[in-house]
BAPATOR-264031 format. One record per atom (N, C-alpha, C): residue number from 1; residue in three letters; atom name; z, x negated, y. Coordinates in Angstrom, 3 decimals. Layout:
! residues N
<k NUM&r ALA&a CA&up Z&east X&north Y>
...
This chain:
! residues 124
<k 1&r MET&a N&up 77.470&east -121.830&north 133.586>
<k 1&r MET&a CA&up 76.945&east -120.827&north 132.373>
<k 1&r MET&a C&up 77.298&east -120.704&north 130.767>
<k 2&r LEU&a N&up 77.224&east -123.139&north 131.088>
<k 2&r LEU&a CA&up 77.132&east -123.715&north 129.394>
<k 2&r LEU&a C&up 78.395&east -123.462&north 129.023>
<k 3&r GLY&a N&up 79.398&east -123.483&north 129.653>
<k 3&r GLY&a CA&up 80.355&east -123.799&north 129.249>
<k 3&r GLY&a C&up 81.453&east -122.674&north 129.227>
<k 4&r SER&a N&up 81.094&east -121.276&north 129.439>
<k 4&r SER&a CA&up 80.998&east -119.688&north 129.357>
<k 4&r SER&a C&up 80.015&east -119.046&north 128.038>
<k 5&r LEU&a N&up 79.166&east -119.711&north 127.719>
<k 5&r LEU&a CA&up 78.775&east -119.405&north 126.495>
<k 5&r LEU&a C&up 78.495&east -120.207&north 125.460>
<k 6&r THR&a N&up 78.930&east -121.495&north 125.200>
<k 6&r THR&a CA&up 80.010&east -121.616&north 124.682>
<k 6&r THR&a C&up 80.712&east -121.559&north 124.607>
<k 7&r ILE&a N&up 81.539&east -121.015&north 125.191>
<k 7&r ILE&a CA&up 82.638&east -120.082&north 124.809>
<k 7&r ILE&a C&up 82.866&east -118.757&north 124.031>
<k 8&r LEU&a N&up 81.427&east -118.467&north 124.268>
<k 8&r LEU&a CA&up 81.455&east -117.086&north 124.094>
<k 8&r LEU&a C&up 80.381&east -116.926&north 122.488>
<k 9&r CYS&a N&up 79.905&east -118.285&north 122.446>
<k 9&r CYS&a CA&up 79.641&east -118.532&north 120.581>
<k 9&r CYS&a C&up 80.701&east -118.788&north 119.840>
<k 10&r VAL&a N&up 81.417&east -119.517&north 120.560>
<k 10&r VAL&a CA&up 83.077&east -119.224&north 119.409>
<k 10&r VAL&a C&up 83.306&east -118.705&north 118.819>
<k 11&r LEU&a N&up 83.481&east -117.283&north 120.200>
<k 11&r LEU&a CA&up 85.085&east -116.784&north 120.419>
<k 11&r LEU&a C&up 84.521&east -115.759&north 119.134>
<k 12&r VAL&a N&up 82.724&east -114.835&north 119.234>
<k 12&r VAL&a CA&up 82.295&east -114.438&north 118.408>
<k 12&r VAL&a C&up 81.773&east -115.322&north 116.443>
<k 13&r ALA&a N&up 81.929&east -116.131&north 116.168>
<k 13&r ALA&a CA&up 82.227&east -116.692&north 114.731>
<k 13&r ALA&a C&up 83.138&east -117.387&north 114.783>
<k 14&r VAL&a N&up 84.003&east -116.488&north 115.338>
<k 14&r VAL&a CA&up 85.550&east -117.344&north 114.949>
<k 14&r VAL&a C&up 86.251&east -115.541&north 114.525>
<k 15&r SER&a N&up 85.200&east -114.086&north 115.700>
<k 15&r SER&a CA&up 85.150&east -113.107&north 115.478>
<k 15&r SER&a C&up 85.385&east -112.687&north 113.441>
<k 16&r ASN&a N&up 84.692&east -113.980&north 112.799>
<k 16&r ASN&a CA&up 83.714&east -113.400&north 111.826>
<k 16&r ASN&a C&up 84.807&east -113.343&north 110.792>
<k 17&r ALA&a N&up 85.192&east -114.159&north 110.676>
<k 17&r ALA&a CA&up 86.442&east -114.484&north 109.818>
<k 17&r ALA&a C&up 87.757&east -114.090&north 110.104>
<k 18&r HIS&a N&up 87.933&east -113.596&north 108.881>
<k 18&r HIS&a CA&up 89.125&east -112.569&north 108.441>
<k 18&r HIS&a C&up 89.973&east -112.326&north 107.208>
<k 19&r VAL&a N&up 91.037&east -111.065&north 106.897>
<k 19&r VAL&a CA&up 91.183&east -110.910&north 106.112>
<k 19&r VAL&a C&up 91.764&east -109.751&north 105.760>
<k 20&r CYS&a N&up 91.216&east -108.234&north 105.162>
<k 20&r CYS&a CA&up 91.891&east -107.061&north 105.111>
<k 20&r CYS&a C&up 92.586&east -107.076&north 104.027>
<k 21&r LEU&a N&up 93.387&east -106.302&north 103.908>
<k 21&r LEU&a CA&up 94.123&east -105.922&north 102.157>
<k 21&r LEU&a C&up 93.902&east -103.859&north 102.104>
<k 22&r ILE&a N&up 93.392&east -103.751&north 101.568>
<k 22&r ILE&a CA&up 93.245&east -102.284&north 101.132>
<k 22&r ILE&a C&up 94.371&east -102.014&north 100.626>
<k 23&r SER&a N&up 94.359&east -102.625&north 99.280>
<k 23&r SER&a CA&up 95.220&east -101.607&north 97.431>
<k 23&r SER&a C&up 95.979&east -103.636&north 96.986>
<k 24&r PRO&a N&up 97.150&east -102.977&north 97.666>
<k 24&r PRO&a CA&up 98.085&east -102.117&north 98.221>
<k 24&r PRO&a C&up 97.806&east -102.633&north 99.483>
<k 25&r PRO&a N&up 98.752&east -101.230&north 100.689>
<k 25&r PRO&a CA&up 97.855&east -101.542&north 102.116>
<k 25&r PRO&a C&up 98.112&east -102.450&north 102.812>
<k 26&r GLN&a N&up 97.677&east -103.350&north 103.472>
<k 26&r GLN&a CA&up 98.362&east -104.385&north 104.515>
<k 26&r GLN&a C&up 100.110&east -103.494&north 105.374>
<k 27&r ARG&a N&up 100.385&east -104.563&north 106.242>
<k 27&r ARG&a CA&up 101.466&east -103.720&north 106.868>
<k 27&r ARG&a C&up 100.683&east -104.622&north 107.803>
<k 28&r GLY&a N&up 101.361&east -103.453&north 109.203>
<k 28&r GLY&a CA&up 100.568&east -102.717&north 110.060>
<k 28&r GLY&a C&up 98.831&east -101.554&north 110.372>
<k 29&r SER&a N&up 98.315&east -101.461&north 111.016>
<k 29&r SER&a CA&up 97.398&east -100.739&north 110.914>
<k 29&r SER&a C&up 96.731&east -100.842&north 109.852>
<k 30&r MET&a N&up 95.152&east -100.090&north 109.770>
<k 30&r MET&a CA&up 94.178&east -99.912&north 108.761>
<k 30&r MET&a C&up 92.452&east -99.777&north 109.517>
<k 31&r LEU&a N&up 94.052&east -99.078&north 110.183>
<k 31&r LEU&a CA&up 91.897&east -99.332&north 111.974>
<k 31&r LEU&a C&up 91.151&east -100.579&north 111.989>
<k 32&r GLY&a N&up 90.117&east -99.975&north 112.321>
<k 32&r GLY&a CA&up 89.147&east -101.674&north 111.678>
<k 32&r GLY&a C&up 88.562&east -102.701&north 110.210>
<k 33&r LEU&a N&up 89.161&east -101.898&north 109.663>
<k 33&r LEU&a CA&up 88.801&east -102.323&north 108.536>
<k 33&r LEU&a C&up 86.862&east -103.028&north 108.479>
<k 34&r ASN&a N&up 86.808&east -102.311&north 108.388>
<k 34&r ASN&a CA&up 85.248&east -102.461&north 108.198>
<k 34&r ASN&a C&up 84.296&east -103.226&north 109.666>
<k 35&r THR&a N&up 85.162&east -103.363&north 110.246>
<k 35&r THR&a CA&up 84.709&east -104.520&north 112.289>
<k 35&r THR&a C&up 85.370&east -105.913&north 111.959>
<k 36&r ALA&a N&up 84.013&east -106.402&north 112.163>
<k 36&r ALA&a CA&up 84.722&east -107.718&north 112.309>
<k 36&r ALA&a C&up 85.901&east -108.310&north 112.638>
<k 37&r GLY&a N&up 86.454&east -108.791&north 112.619>
<k 37&r GLY&a CA&up 87.679&east -109.911&north 113.995>
<k 37&r GLY&a C&up 88.690&east -108.612&north 113.781>
<k 38&r ALA&a N&up 88.998&east -107.838&north 112.743>
<k 38&r ALA&a CA&up 89.756&east -106.786&north 113.681>
<k 38&r ALA&a C&up 91.172&east -107.110&north 113.648>
<k 39&r ASP&a N&up 91.917&east -106.451&north 114.404>
<k 39&r ASP&a CA&up 92.989&east -107.173&north 115.023>
<k 39&r ASP&a C&up 94.278&east -107.335&north 113.945>
<k 40&r ASP&a N&up 94.333&east -106.870&north 113.197>
<k 40&r ASP&a CA&up 94.859&east -106.194&north 112.347>
<k 40&r ASP&a C&up 95.040&east -107.312&north 110.908>
<k 41&r CYS&a N&up 94.121&east -107.745&north 111.271>
<k 41&r CYS&a CA&up 93.167&east -108.467&north 109.653>
<k 41&r CYS&a C&up 92.399&east -110.007&north 110.176>
<k 42&r PHE&a N&up 93.568&east -110.271&north 111.533>
<k 42&r PHE&a CA&up 92.779&east -111.698&north 112.149>
<k 42&r PHE&a C&up 94.219&east -112.264&north 111.990>
<k 43&r LEU&a N&up 95.028&east -112.676&north 110.861>
<k 43&r LEU&a CA&up 96.425&east -113.255&north 110.775>
<k 43&r LEU&a C&up 96.317&east -114.532&north 110.668>
<k 44&r THR&a N&up 96.857&east -115.323&north 111.246>
<k 44&r THR&a CA&up 96.558&east -116.885&north 110.995>
<k 44&r THR&a C&up 98.188&east -117.428&north 111.283>
<k 45&r THR&a N&up 99.676&east -116.444&north 110.884>
<k 45&r THR&a CA&up 100.334&east -117.283&north 110.983>
<k 45&r THR&a C&up 101.589&east -117.190&north 109.456>
<k 46&r ALA&a N&up 101.645&east -117.882&north 108.416>
<k 46&r ALA&a CA&up 102.338&east -118.047&north 107.516>
<k 46&r ALA&a C&up 103.381&east -118.433&north 107.466>
<k 47&r PRO&a N&up 104.425&east -117.414&north 106.376>
<k 47&r PRO&a CA&up 103.888&east -116.897&north 105.490>
<k 47&r PRO&a C&up 104.664&east -116.063&north 105.484>
<k 48&r CYS&a N&up 104.241&east -114.551&north 104.474>
<k 48&r CYS&a CA&up 104.737&east -113.507&north 104.418>
<k 48&r CYS&a C&up 105.773&east -113.878&north 104.250>
<k 49&r VAL&a N&up 107.042&east -112.632&north 104.678>
<k 49&r VAL&a CA&up 108.400&east -112.428&north 104.350>
<k 49&r VAL&a C&up 109.026&east -110.835&north 102.808>
<k 50&r SER&a N&up 109.177&east -110.648&north 102.547>
<k 50&r SER&a CA&up 109.473&east -109.858&north 102.160>
<k 50&r SER&a C&up 110.805&east -109.256&north 102.649>
<k 51&r LEU&a N&up 110.301&east -107.785&north 103.644>
<k 51&r LEU&a CA&up 111.276&east -106.466&north 103.609>
<k 51&r LEU&a C&up 112.436&east -105.996&north 102.507>
<k 52&r GLY&a N&up 113.101&east -107.013&north 103.095>
<k 52&r GLY&a CA&up 114.565&east -106.210&north 102.161>
<k 52&r GLY&a C&up 114.287&east -107.454&north 100.989>
<k 53&r SER&a N&up 114.741&east -108.599&north 101.128>
<k 53&r SER&a CA&up 115.156&east -109.264&north 99.835>
<k 53&r SER&a C&up 115.091&east -110.891&north 100.402>
<k 54&r GLU&a N&up 115.962&east -111.565&north 100.306>
<k 54&r GLU&a CA&up 115.986&east -112.385&north 100.640>
<k 54&r GLU&a C&up 115.661&east -114.142&north 100.362>
<k 55&r GLY&a N&up 114.072&east -113.913&north 99.898>
<k 55&r GLY&a CA&up 112.851&east -114.281&north 100.032>
<k 55&r GLY&a C&up 112.836&east -114.831&north 98.292>
<k 56&r GLY&a N&up 112.325&east -115.889&north 98.079>
<k 56&r GLY&a CA&up 112.253&east -116.436&north 97.244>
<k 56&r GLY&a C&up 110.608&east -117.645&north 96.460>
<k 57&r GLU&a N&up 110.363&east -116.719&north 95.701>
<k 57&r GLU&a CA&up 109.705&east -119.007&north 94.833>
<k 57&r GLU&a C&up 108.032&east -117.602&north 95.678>
<k 58&r LEU&a N&up 107.467&east -118.651&north 96.183>
<k 58&r LEU&a CA&up 105.411&east -117.538&north 95.015>
<k 58&r LEU&a C&up 104.999&east -117.819&north 93.759>
<k 59&r HIS&a N&up 104.291&east -117.020&north 93.956>
<k 59&r HIS&a CA&up 103.295&east -117.692&north 92.407>
<k 59&r HIS&a C&up 102.562&east -116.919&north 92.274>
<k 60&r GLU&a N&up 101.015&east -117.617&north 92.264>
<k 60&r GLU&a CA&up 100.129&east -117.145&north 92.605>
<k 60&r GLU&a C&up 99.379&east -116.593&north 91.400>
<k 61&r LEU&a N&up 98.593&east -115.288&north 91.744>
<k 61&r LEU&a CA&up 98.126&east -114.124&north 91.077>
<k 61&r LEU&a C&up 96.511&east -114.648&north 90.341>
<k 62&r VAL&a N&up 95.356&east -114.654&north 91.855>
<k 62&r VAL&a CA&up 95.038&east -115.608&north 91.193>
<k 62&r VAL&a C&up 93.645&east -115.860&north 92.264>
<k 63&r ARG&a N&up 92.955&east -116.942&north 91.879>
<k 63&r ARG&a CA&up 92.381&east -117.224&north 93.116>
<k 63&r ARG&a C&up 90.389&east -116.818&north 92.742>
<k 64&r VAL&a N&up 90.012&east -116.823&north 94.057>
<k 64&r VAL&a CA&up 88.683&east -116.140&north 94.227>
<k 64&r VAL&a C&up 88.214&east -117.715&north 95.133>
<k 65&r PRO&a N&up 87.169&east -118.552&north 95.360>
<k 65&r PRO&a CA&up 86.630&east -119.256&north 96.394>
<k 65&r PRO&a C&up 85.059&east -118.593&north 96.527>
<k 66&r ASP&a N&up 86.347&east -119.090&north 98.333>
<k 66&r ASP&a CA&up 84.801&east -118.504&north 99.584>
<k 66&r ASP&a C&up 83.471&east -119.134&north 98.542>
<k 67&r GLY&a N&up 82.638&east -117.634&north 98.702>
<k 67&r GLY&a CA&up 81.009&east -118.733&north 98.120>
<k 67&r GLY&a C&up 80.305&east -118.695&north 99.216>
<k 68&r GLY&a N&up 80.821&east -118.269&north 100.293>
<k 68&r GLY&a CA&up 79.162&east -117.954&north 101.453>
<k 68&r GLY&a C&up 79.032&east -116.536&north 101.554>
<k 69&r GLU&a N&up 80.009&east -115.531&north 101.091>
<k 69&r GLU&a CA&up 79.237&east -114.254&north 101.167>
<k 69&r GLU&a C&up 79.282&east -114.046&north 102.492>
<k 70&r LYS&a N&up 78.362&east -112.940&north 102.538>
<k 70&r LYS&a CA&up 78.525&east -111.894&north 103.708>
<k 70&r LYS&a C&up 79.256&east -111.372&north 104.891>
<k 71&r ALA&a N&up 79.021&east -111.569&north 105.795>
<k 71&r ALA&a CA&up 81.136&east -110.188&north 106.264>
<k 71&r ALA&a C&up 80.829&east -109.616&north 105.910>
<k 72&r LEU&a N&up 82.281&east -108.777&north 105.523>
<k 72&r LEU&a CA&up 82.670&east -107.580&north 105.677>
<k 72&r LEU&a C&up 81.890&east -107.520&north 103.787>
<k 73&r HIS&a N&up 82.277&east -108.572&north 103.002>
<k 73&r HIS&a CA&up 82.382&east -108.255&north 101.648>
<k 73&r HIS&a C&up 84.429&east -108.657&north 101.289>
<k 74&r LEU&a N&up 83.492&east -107.598&north 100.093>
<k 74&r LEU&a CA&up 84.835&east -106.561&north 99.709>
<k 74&r LEU&a C&up 84.485&east -107.334&north 97.490>
<k 75&r TYR&a N&up 86.049&east -107.796&north 98.072>
<k 75&r TYR&a CA&up 85.914&east -108.437&north 96.799>
<k 75&r TYR&a C&up 87.483&east -108.133&north 96.260>
<k 76&r SER&a N&up 87.608&east -107.596&north 94.840>
<k 76&r SER&a CA&up 87.817&east -106.770&north 94.465>
<k 76&r SER&a C&up 89.186&east -107.125&north 92.428>
<k 77&r MET&a N&up 90.090&east -107.304&north 92.562>
<k 77&r MET&a CA&up 89.801&east -108.262&north 91.506>
<k 77&r MET&a C&up 91.969&east -107.375&north 90.552>
<k 78&r ASN&a N&up 91.804&east -107.367&north 90.162>
<k 78&r ASN&a CA&up 93.216&east -106.488&north 89.507>
<k 78&r ASN&a C&up 93.977&east -107.868&north 88.965>
<k 79&r VAL&a N&up 95.706&east -107.784&north 89.533>
<k 79&r VAL&a CA&up 96.825&east -108.622&north 89.534>
<k 79&r VAL&a C&up 97.607&east -107.986&north 87.426>
<k 80&r THR&a N&up 98.211&east -108.751&north 87.127>
<k 80&r THR&a CA&up 99.463&east -108.586&north 85.835>
<k 80&r THR&a C&up 100.524&east -109.167&north 87.286>
<k 81&r LEU&a N&up 101.158&east -108.649&north 87.803>
<k 81&r LEU&a CA&up 102.430&east -108.615&north 88.234>
<k 81&r LEU&a C&up 103.650&east -109.275&north 87.249>
<k 82&r PRO&a N&up 104.478&east -110.991&north 87.203>
<k 82&r PRO&a CA&up 104.763&east -111.376&north 86.440>
<k 82&r PRO&a C&up 106.331&east -110.351&north 85.955>
<k 83&r ARG&a N&up 106.425&east -110.813&north 84.612>
<k 83&r ARG&a CA&up 107.431&east -109.174&north 83.460>
<k 83&r ARG&a C&up 109.032&east -109.355&north 84.038>
<k 84&r GLU&a N&up 109.406&east -110.417&north 84.927>
<k 84&r GLU&a CA&up 110.728&east -110.896&north 84.607>
<k 84&r GLU&a C&up 109.777&east -110.991&north 86.767>
<k 85&r VAL&a N&up 111.086&east -110.609&north 87.497>
<k 85&r VAL&a CA&up 111.132&east -110.205&north 88.411>
<k 85&r VAL&a C&up 112.726&east -110.687&north 89.441>
<k 86&r GLN&a N&up 112.729&east -111.198&north 90.154>
<k 86&r GLN&a CA&up 114.074&east -112.270&north 90.282>
<k 86&r GLN&a C&up 114.072&east -111.213&north 92.014>
<k 87&r GLY&a N&up 115.556&east -110.969&north 92.103>
<k 87&r GLY&a CA&up 116.366&east -110.298&north 93.310>
<k 87&r GLY&a C&up 114.954&east -108.770&north 93.122>
<k 88&r GLY&a N&up 116.329&east -107.942&north 93.821>
<k 88&r GLY&a CA&up 115.754&east -106.167&north 94.645>
<k 88&r GLY&a C&up 114.145&east -105.982&north 94.036>
<k 89&r PRO&a N&up 114.170&east -104.265&north 93.968>
<k 89&r PRO&a CA&up 112.866&east -103.852&north 93.383>
<k 89&r PRO&a C&up 111.838&east -104.168&north 94.832>
<k 90&r LEU&a N&up 111.891&east -103.996&north 96.823>
<k 90&r LEU&a CA&up 111.134&east -104.535&north 97.143>
<k 90&r LEU&a C&up 110.792&east -106.195&north 97.013>
<k 91&r HIS&a N&up 109.419&east -106.368&north 97.454>
<k 91&r HIS&a CA&up 108.658&east -108.002&north 97.295>
<k 91&r HIS&a C&up 107.184&east -107.746&north 98.170>
<k 92&r PHE&a N&up 106.267&east -108.451&north 98.044>
<k 92&r PHE&a CA&up 105.258&east -107.981&north 98.950>
<k 92&r PHE&a C&up 104.039&east -108.811&north 98.101>
<k 93&r ILE&a N&up 102.637&east -108.904&north 98.060>
<k 93&r ILE&a CA&up 101.878&east -110.116&north 97.847>
<k 93&r ILE&a C&up 100.773&east -110.357&north 99.112>
<k 94&r GLN&a N&up 101.153&east -111.760&north 99.057>
<k 94&r GLN&a CA&up 100.520&east -112.176&north 100.202>
<k 94&r GLN&a C&up 98.806&east -112.884&north 100.209>
<k 95&r VAL&a N&up 97.897&east -112.075&north 100.287>
<k 95&r VAL&a CA&up 96.923&east -112.962&north 100.359>
<k 95&r VAL&a C&up 96.226&east -114.289&north 101.130>
<k 96&r VAL&a N&up 96.080&east -114.862&north 101.072>
<k 96&r VAL&a CA&up 95.991&east -116.581&north 101.628>
<k 96&r VAL&a C&up 93.799&east -116.554&north 101.550>
<k 97&r TYR&a N&up 93.766&east -116.572&north 102.390>
<k 97&r TYR&a CA&up 91.762&east -116.879&north 103.170>
<k 97&r TYR&a C&up 91.861&east -117.974&north 103.234>
<k 98&r HIS&a N&up 90.856&east -118.570&north 102.969>
<k 98&r HIS&a CA&up 90.132&east -120.239&north 102.936>
<k 98&r HIS&a C&up 89.344&east -119.894&north 104.010>
<k 99&r PRO&a N&up 89.200&east -119.722&north 104.782>
<k 99&r PRO&a CA&up 87.750&east -119.605&north 105.738>
<k 99&r PRO&a C&up 86.382&east -121.091&north 105.451>
<k 100&r ASN&a N&up 85.257&east -120.546&north 104.584>
<k 100&r ASN&a CA&up 84.118&east -121.687&north 104.645>
<k 100&r ASN&a C&up 83.153&east -121.599&north 105.880>
<k 101&r ASN&a N&up 84.286&east -122.156&north 107.311>
<k 101&r ASN&a CA&up 83.594&east -121.242&north 108.226>
<k 101&r ASN&a C&up 84.324&east -122.700&north 109.319>
<k 102&r PRO&a N&up 84.659&east -123.946&north 109.455>
<k 102&r PRO&a CA&up 84.275&east -124.995&north 110.162>
<k 102&r PRO&a C&up 84.722&east -124.538&north 111.689>
<k 103&r ALA&a N&up 84.758&east -122.906&north 112.112>
<k 103&r ALA&a CA&up 84.933&east -122.522&north 113.710>
<k 103&r ALA&a C&up 85.801&east -122.078&north 112.787>
<k 104&r ALA&a N&up 86.221&east -121.897&north 112.574>
<k 104&r ALA&a CA&up 87.599&east -120.130&north 112.967>
<k 104&r ALA&a C&up 88.481&east -121.595&north 111.686>
<k 105&r PRO&a N&up 89.804&east -120.330&north 112.308>
<k 105&r PRO&a CA&up 91.473&east -120.962&north 111.779>
<k 105&r PRO&a C&up 91.267&east -121.619&north 110.102>
<k 106&r ALA&a N&up 92.083&east -122.795&north 109.989>
<k 106&r ALA&a CA&up 91.902&east -122.655&north 108.832>
<k 106&r ALA&a C&up 93.011&east -122.072&north 107.513>
<k 107&r ASN&a N&up 93.274&east -120.698&north 107.842>
<k 107&r ASN&a CA&up 93.757&east -119.980&north 106.360>
<k 107&r ASN&a C&up 94.008&east -119.104&north 107.119>
<k 108&r PHE&a N&up 93.851&east -118.096&north 106.898>
<k 108&r PHE&a CA&up 93.908&east -116.060&north 107.739>
<k 108&r PHE&a C&up 94.754&east -115.349&north 106.410>
<k 109&r TYR&a N&up 95.926&east -114.943&north 106.518>
<k 109&r TYR&a CA&up 96.965&east -114.483&north 105.775>
<k 109&r TYR&a C&up 97.324&east -113.148&north 105.966>
<k 110&r GLN&a N&up 97.597&east -111.780&north 104.380>
<k 110&r GLN&a CA&up 97.498&east -110.316&north 104.436>
<k 110&r GLN&a C&up 98.795&east -110.099&north 103.742>
<k 111&r CYS&a N&up 99.431&east -109.224&north 104.311>
<k 111&r CYS&a CA&up 100.294&east -108.973&north 104.056>
<k 111&r CYS&a C&up 100.992&east -107.724&north 103.518>
<k 112&r GLY&a N&up 100.614&east -106.706&north 101.733>
<k 112&r GLY&a CA&up 101.402&east -105.949&north 101.561>
<k 112&r GLY&a C&up 102.529&east -106.035&north 101.047>
<k 113&r ASP&a N&up 103.541&east -104.817&north 101.326>
<k 113&r ASP&a CA&up 104.823&east -104.271&north 100.271>
<k 113&r ASP&a C&up 104.562&east -103.661&north 99.404>
<k 114&r ILE&a N&up 104.872&east -103.575&north 98.338>
<k 114&r ILE&a CA&up 104.832&east -103.345&north 96.610>
<k 114&r ILE&a C&up 106.137&east -103.134&north 96.283>
<k 115&r MET&a N&up 106.366&east -102.145&north 95.552>
<k 115&r MET&a CA&up 107.801&east -101.986&north 94.930>
<k 115&r MET&a C&up 108.327&east -101.597&north 94.104>
<k 116&r ILE&a N&up 108.437&east -102.839&north 92.682>
<k 116&r ILE&a CA&up 108.853&east -102.913&north 91.018>
<k 116&r ILE&a C&up 109.488&east -102.598&north 90.914>
<k 117&r ALA&a N&up 110.302&east -101.310&north 89.687>
<k 117&r ALA&a CA&up 110.918&east -101.122&north 88.725>
<k 117&r ALA&a C&up 111.015&east -101.618&north 88.489>
<k 118&r ARG&a N&up 112.599&east -101.953&north 87.922>
<k 118&r ARG&a CA&up 113.621&east -102.576&north 86.635>
<k 118&r ARG&a C&up 113.009&east -101.577&north 85.652>
<k 119&r ARG&a N&up 112.251&east -101.821&north 83.927>
<k 119&r ARG&a CA&up 112.114&east -101.196&north 83.069>
<k 119&r ARG&a C&up 113.810&east -100.894&north 82.190>
<k 120&r PRO&a N&up 114.892&east -100.452&north 81.857>
<k 120&r PRO&a CA&up 115.289&east -99.518&north 81.052>
<k 120&r PRO&a C&up 115.788&east -100.315&north 80.285>
<k 121&r PRO&a N&up 116.799&east -100.658&north 79.554>
<k 121&r PRO&a CA&up 116.541&east -101.990&north 78.465>
<k 121&r PRO&a C&up 116.717&east -101.272&north 76.793>
<k 122&r GLY&a N&up 115.389&east -102.237&north 76.622>
<k 122&r GLY&a CA&up 115.655&east -102.048&north 75.223>
<k 122&r GLY&a C&up 113.326&east -101.497&north 75.496>
<k 123&r GLN&a N&up 113.360&east -101.390&north 76.629>
<k 123&r GLN&a CA&up 111.554&east -101.299&north 76.920>
<k 123&r GLN&a C&up 110.774&east -101.833&north 76.507>
<k 124&r ILE&a N&up 109.696&east -102.546&north 76.305>
<k 124&r ILE&a CA&up 109.075&east -103.182&north 76.027>
<k 124&r ILE&a C&up 107.710&east -103.518&north 77.868>
């Protein structure tokens, strides 16, 4: 009985850590965004790969520390994309969450696909 109770407690603790991406929309579904441990927000495999491009160098756009906020906390930030992008118009944003929770996996990942149009020559 004690073994079953321990496993249940660990599962509840782990399910409280996850990362969802709202805008741009994450890959997969948007179901359960306001539910701790939603399936499409509980990804522990990295890295994201771009659909339709050969991959390339990743650039960190922003870093926000985990300050131990309550479950289902929403972070919102604006990012500036690099002026010059390599490859075609299809790219992705990858979010990596390092939870402040020793019972959770080391990292959670989320991917969102974006399209970046090239500027016409002569435009700033």
